[in-house]
C-alpha positions as CSV (number, residue, x, y, z in Angstrom):
1,M,84.9,71.1,102.0
2,K,86.0,71.7,105.6
3,L,85.7,68.0,106.3
4,R,88.1,67.1,103.3
5,F,90.5,69.7,104.6
6,L,90.4,68.2,108.0
7,V,91.1,64.7,106.7
8,V,94.0,65.8,104.5
9,S,95.6,67.7,107.5
10,L,95.3,64.6,109.7
11,L,96.9,62.4,107.1
12,A,99.8,64.8,106.7
13,L,100.3,65.0,110.4
14,C,100.3,61.2,110.6
15,L,103.0,60.9,107.9
16,V,105.2,63.5,109.6
17,L,104.9,61.8,113.0
18,A,105.7,58.4,111.3
19,G,108.8,59.9,109.7
20,C,110.1,61.3,112.9
21,S,109.6,58.0,114.7
22,G,111.4,56.1,111.9
23,S,114.3,58.6,112.1
24,G,114.6,58.2,115.8
25,D,114.6,54.4,115.7
26,S,117.3,54.6,112.9
27,S,119.4,56.8,115.0
28,K,119.0,54.5,118.1
29,D,119.9,51.6,115.9
30,S,123.1,53.3,114.6
31,K,124.1,54.4,118.1
32,S,123.5,50.9,119.5
33,S,125.6,49.4,116.5
34,N,128.5,52.0,117.1
35,D,128.5,51.2,120.9
36,S,128.6,47.5,120.1
37,H,131.5,48.0,117.7
38,Q,133.5,50.1,120.1
39,T,133.0,47.6,122.9
40,S,134.1,44.8,120.6
41,S,137.2,46.8,119.4
42,H,138.2,47.5,123.1
43,K,137.8,43.9,124.0
44,D,140.0,42.8,121.1
45,K,142.7,45.3,122.1
46,K,142.7,44.1,125.6
47,D,142.9,40.5,124.5
48,D,145.9,41.4,122.2
49,K,147.6,43.2,125.1
50,D,147.0,40.3,127.5
51,K,148.4,37.9,124.9
52,K,151.4,40.1,124.4
53,D,152.1,40.4,128.1
54,K,151.8,36.5,128.4
55,N,154.2,36.0,125.5
56,D,156.7,38.5,127.0
57,E,156.4,36.8,130.4
58,N,157.2,33.4,128.8
59,A,160.1,34.7,126.6
60,L,163.5,34.0,127.9
61,Q,166.6,35.4,125.9
62,I,169.9,33.9,126.8
63,A,173.3,35.2,125.6
64,A,175.6,32.2,125.7
65,A,179.2,31.6,124.9
66,A,179.7,29.8,121.7
67,S,181.3,26.8,123.5
68,L,177.8,26.1,125.0
69,T,176.1,25.7,121.6
70,D,175.6,22.0,122.1
71,A,175.1,21.7,125.9
72,S,172.5,24.6,125.9
73,K,170.1,22.6,123.7
74,D,169.9,19.8,126.3
75,L,169.7,22.4,129.1
76,E,166.7,23.9,127.3
77,K,165.0,20.6,127.0
78,E,165.3,19.8,130.7
79,F,164.3,23.3,131.7
80,K,161.1,23.2,129.7
81,K,159.9,20.0,131.5
82,D,158.9,22.3,134.3
83,H,158.3,25.4,132.2
84,K,156.3,24.1,129.2
85,D,155.2,27.6,128.1
86,A,158.8,29.0,128.1
87,N,160.0,30.3,124.7
88,I,163.8,30.3,125.0
89,T,166.0,31.9,122.5
90,F,169.9,31.7,122.5
91,N,172.3,34.3,121.2
92,Y,175.8,32.6,120.8
93,G,179.1,34.4,120.5
94,G,182.3,35.5,122.3
95,S,181.6,36.4,126.0
96,G,183.1,39.8,125.6
97,A,181.0,40.6,122.5
98,L,177.9,39.4,124.3
99,R,178.7,41.7,127.3
100,Q,179.1,44.6,125.0
101,Q,175.7,44.0,123.4
102,I,174.0,43.9,126.8
103,E,175.9,47.2,127.9
104,K,174.4,48.7,124.7
105,G,170.9,47.7,125.6
106,A,170.3,44.4,123.7
107,P,167.3,42.7,125.2
108,T,168.7,39.8,127.3
109,D,167.5,38.1,130.4
110,V,170.5,35.8,131.2
111,I,174.2,35.8,130.2
112,M,176.2,32.5,130.3
113,S,179.8,33.5,129.9
114,A,182.9,31.4,129.4
115,N,184.7,33.4,132.0
116,T,184.0,35.5,135.1
117,K,185.4,38.8,134.0
118,D,182.6,39.8,131.6
119,V,179.8,38.9,134.1
120,D,181.6,40.7,136.9
121,M,181.9,43.7,134.7
122,L,178.1,43.7,134.1
123,K,177.5,43.2,137.8
124,D,179.7,46.3,138.6
125,K,177.4,48.3,136.4
126,D,174.3,46.9,137.9
127,K,173.5,45.0,134.7
128,A,173.7,41.6,136.2
129,H,172.7,39.9,139.4
130,D,172.1,36.5,140.9
131,T,175.4,35.4,139.4
132,Y,176.8,31.8,139.7
133,N,179.9,29.9,138.7
134,Y,178.3,27.0,136.9
135,A,181.1,25.2,135.1
136,K,184.8,24.9,134.3
137,N,186.7,24.0,131.2
138,K,190.3,23.3,129.9
139,L,192.1,24.8,127.0
140,V,193.7,22.4,124.5
141,L,196.0,22.7,121.5
142,I,194.5,20.9,118.4
143,G,195.7,19.8,115.0
144,D,195.0,17.5,112.1
145,K,194.8,13.9,113.4
146,D,197.4,12.8,110.7
147,G,199.7,15.7,111.4
148,N,203.0,15.4,113.1
149,Y,203.0,18.6,115.3
150,S,203.6,18.1,118.9
151,S,203.8,21.7,119.9
152,V,203.4,25.2,118.6
153,K,207.2,25.2,118.5
154,D,206.9,23.0,115.4
155,L,205.1,25.7,113.4
156,K,207.0,26.6,110.2
157,K,206.9,29.8,108.2
158,G,203.6,30.1,106.5
159,D,201.8,27.8,109.0
160,K,198.8,29.2,110.9
161,L,197.9,29.1,114.6
162,A,194.2,29.9,115.1
163,V,193.1,31.6,118.3
164,G,190.1,33.6,119.4
165,E,190.2,37.4,119.4
166,A,191.7,38.1,122.9
167,K,189.5,41.2,123.4
168,S,186.2,39.4,122.9
169,V,186.8,35.7,123.2
170,P,187.9,34.3,126.6
171,A,189.6,31.2,124.9
172,G,191.7,33.6,122.9
173,K,192.7,35.6,126.0
174,Y,193.6,32.3,127.8
175,A,195.7,31.2,124.9
176,E,197.5,34.5,124.8
177,K,198.2,34.4,128.5
178,Y,199.6,30.8,128.2
179,L,201.9,31.7,125.2
180,K,203.2,34.7,126.9
181,A,203.7,32.8,130.3
182,N,205.7,30.2,128.5
183,N,207.8,32.6,126.4
184,L,206.2,31.3,123.2
185,Y,204.1,34.4,122.1
186,D,206.8,36.3,120.2
187,Q,207.9,33.0,118.4
188,V,204.3,32.3,117.1
189,K,203.0,35.8,116.6
190,P,203.7,35.8,112.9
191,N,201.7,32.5,112.6
192,L,198.5,33.8,114.5
193,V,195.1,34.1,112.8
194,Y,192.2,35.3,114.8
195,A,188.6,34.0,115.0
196,K,185.4,35.4,116.3
197,D,184.9,32.5,118.7
198,V,186.2,28.9,119.5
199,R,183.8,27.3,117.0
200,Q,185.5,29.2,114.2
201,V,188.9,28.3,115.5
202,L,187.8,24.6,115.4
203,N,186.5,25.0,111.9
204,Y,189.8,26.7,110.7
205,V,191.7,23.6,111.8
206,K,189.1,21.1,110.4
207,K,189.2,22.7,107.0
208,G,193.0,23.0,106.9
209,N,193.0,26.8,107.0
210,A,195.2,26.6,110.1
211,Q,197.6,23.8,111.2
212,L,197.0,24.3,114.9
213,G,194.5,26.0,117.1
214,Y,193.5,26.6,120.8
215,V,190.0,25.5,121.7
216,Y,188.1,24.4,124.8
217,K,188.3,20.7,125.5
218,T,184.6,20.5,125.4
219,D,184.4,21.8,121.8
220,L,186.9,19.1,120.7
221,A,185.0,16.4,122.5
222,Q,181.7,17.4,120.9
223,D,183.2,17.5,117.5
224,Q,184.6,14.0,117.9
225,K,181.2,12.8,119.1
226,N,179.2,14.5,116.3
227,S,181.2,13.5,113.3
228,D,184.1,11.5,111.9
229,S,186.5,14.2,113.2
230,N,189.8,14.8,111.5
231,V,191.1,16.9,114.5
232,K,193.0,15.5,117.6
233,E,194.1,17.0,120.9
234,I,197.9,17.6,120.9
235,N,198.3,18.8,124.4
236,E,196.6,20.7,127.2
237,A,197.5,24.3,127.9
238,K,198.3,24.4,131.6
239,L,197.0,27.6,133.1
240,D,197.8,29.1,136.5
241,K,194.1,29.4,137.2
242,P,191.1,27.2,136.2
243,I,188.8,28.3,133.4
244,T,185.6,29.2,135.2
245,Y,182.2,29.9,133.5
246,E,179.9,32.4,135.2
247,A,176.3,33.2,134.5
248,G,174.0,35.9,135.7
249,A,170.4,37.3,135.3
250,T,170.4,40.5,133.4
251,S,166.7,41.3,133.8
252,D,164.2,41.1,136.6
253,K,162.1,38.6,134.8
254,K,160.8,35.7,137.0
255,L,161.9,33.2,134.3
256,A,165.5,34.6,134.4
257,K,165.8,33.8,138.1
258,E,164.3,30.4,137.6
259,W,166.9,29.6,134.9
260,M,169.7,30.7,137.3
261,D,168.2,28.4,140.0
262,F,168.0,25.6,137.4
263,L,171.7,25.9,136.6
264,K,172.4,25.0,140.2
265,S,170.3,21.8,140.0
266,D,171.8,18.3,139.8
267,K,170.0,17.8,136.4
268,A,171.9,20.8,134.9
269,K,175.2,19.6,136.3
270,E,174.7,16.2,134.8
271,I,174.0,17.7,131.3
272,L,177.2,19.9,131.6
273,K,179.3,16.9,132.6
274,K,177.9,14.9,129.7
275,Y,179.5,17.6,127.5
276,E,182.8,17.3,129.2
277,F,182.4,20.4,131.4
278,E,183.5,20.2,135.1
279,A,180.4,21.0,137.1
């Protein structure tokens, strides 16, 4: 009897010990699995952060005057020959509007303005540096190629003269200065219709929404190259100062400085000259 009791007790003890051992192994396995999962998750987060940092490093956001729409594409291609990983994004518009966006905190690495005023204003507020005058342009009066206008003096009642908004579009400001300097502004004021940039002025004239318009010589030249243009140059608006384009870095990103250095290169100047800019 005692022997049977002893055997049963020993069997029960063995079962208890086996259960405890199994529980311990399971706990170890679970802890090991959790540790492995946490390590993998941490590595994934680190990889994602490294990838984001790399993408940010290669991103270049450029605010560019609308008159650079065509030339900028060739500038980008040339720049990427030595910066293959660069991801360049252009934001086109009137120079004044672009400056205001930067002042309000819009993420931008470089501004390429169609004047010097807006870049200088950013520089005065420590929002631009490494500035450079990279091109010059001319202002011209355009009209329908079959039209018989030879001057804004020929505008009749109901005719439209398209110009850029003087507050935000340098070409509009240049046009206003020219008209006032030549005592023409009051005469044509009833005919004025305003546009957000020079490309819109060009489109107004092309579509017949305006009989005449003031645009940059480069915009007209590109339109005549790209299509069977129905627009012609009537005359050049002679200004007291040349139209100078200025650029500046608006971030401390390495790629921004490299773009500014690139604008000073012979290759960049060749491209700008191809699009009728003086560089």
